[in-house]
C-alpha positions as CSV (number, residue, x, y, z in Angstrom):
1,X,-13.3,1.6,-14.9
2,X,-12.4,5.3,-15.0
3,X,-8.7,6.4,-14.8
4,X,-7.7,9.2,-12.4
5,X,-4.4,10.9,-11.6
6,X,-4.0,13.1,-8.6
7,X,-1.1,15.5,-9.2
8,X,0.5,17.3,-6.3
9,X,3.8,18.9,-5.1
10,X,3.9,17.8,-1.5
11,X,2.7,21.1,0.1
12,X,0.3,21.0,3.0
13,X,-2.7,21.8,0.8
14,X,-1.7,19.0,-1.6
15,X,-1.3,16.5,1.2
16,X,-4.7,17.4,2.6
17,X,-6.2,17.1,-0.9
18,X,-4.7,13.7,-1.3
19,X,-6.1,12.5,2.0
20,X,-9.6,13.8,0.9
21,X,-9.4,12.2,-2.5
22,X,-8.3,8.8,-1.0
23,X,-11.0,8.9,1.6
24,X,-13.9,9.7,-0.8
25,X,-13.0,8.4,-4.2
26,X,-14.5,4.9,-4.9
27,X,-11.5,2.8,-6.0
28,X,-13.9,0.1,-7.2
29,X,-14.9,2.5,-9.9
30,X,-11.8,4.6,-10.4
31,X,-8.2,3.5,-11.0
32,X,-6.3,6.2,-9.0
33,X,-2.7,7.1,-9.4
34,X,-1.0,9.6,-7.1
35,X,1.8,11.6,-8.7
36,X,4.1,13.8,-6.6
37,X,5.6,16.2,-9.1
38,X,8.3,17.2,-6.6
39,X,9.8,13.8,-6.8
40,X,8.5,12.7,-10.2
41,X,9.7,15.8,-12.1
42,X,9.7,13.9,-15.4
43,X,5.8,13.9,-15.2
44,X,5.5,17.7,-15.2
45,X,5.0,17.9,-18.9
46,X,2.4,15.1,-18.8
47,X,0.5,17.0,-16.2
48,X,0.6,20.2,-18.3
49,X,-0.5,18.3,-21.4
50,X,-3.5,17.0,-19.4
51,X,-4.5,20.6,-18.6
52,X,-3.1,21.0,-15.1
53,X,-2.5,24.7,-14.3
54,X,-1.9,24.4,-10.6
55,X,-1.6,21.7,-8.0
56,X,-3.3,19.9,-6.4
57,X,-5.3,18.7,-9.3
58,X,-7.3,15.6,-10.1
59,X,-7.6,14.4,-13.7
60,X,-10.4,11.9,-14.3
61,X,-11.0,10.5,-17.7
62,X,-9.4,13.6,-19.3
63,X,-11.3,16.2,-17.2
64,X,-9.2,18.4,-14.9
65,X,-10.4,19.4,-11.5
66,X,-8.2,21.9,-9.7
67,X,-8.5,21.6,-5.9
68,X,-7.8,24.8,-4.0
69,X,-4.5,26.4,-5.0
70,X,-1.2,25.1,-3.6
71,X,1.3,26.0,-6.4
72,X,1.2,27.0,-10.0
73,X,2.9,24.7,-12.5
74,X,5.5,27.5,-13.0
75,X,6.3,27.2,-9.2
76,X,6.5,23.4,-9.5
77,X,8.9,23.6,-12.4
78,X,11.2,25.9,-10.4
79,X,11.1,23.3,-7.7
């Protein structure tokens, strides 16, 4: 099973992206974790190390897929 992490910051674009990912990602094939970086600030470094440059972003098996542009990681850090 593949591992996926959806990182977001709670903005309208991020929430819409989360709804889309949850609707279309096959959870029988992908173990999905949702991480809200606004509330899970201790995971910001993890997201950056995974290659996330902006949110929302979906990381699947080490590949980073940036979805639209809600906020840069610098904006997320400033919170």
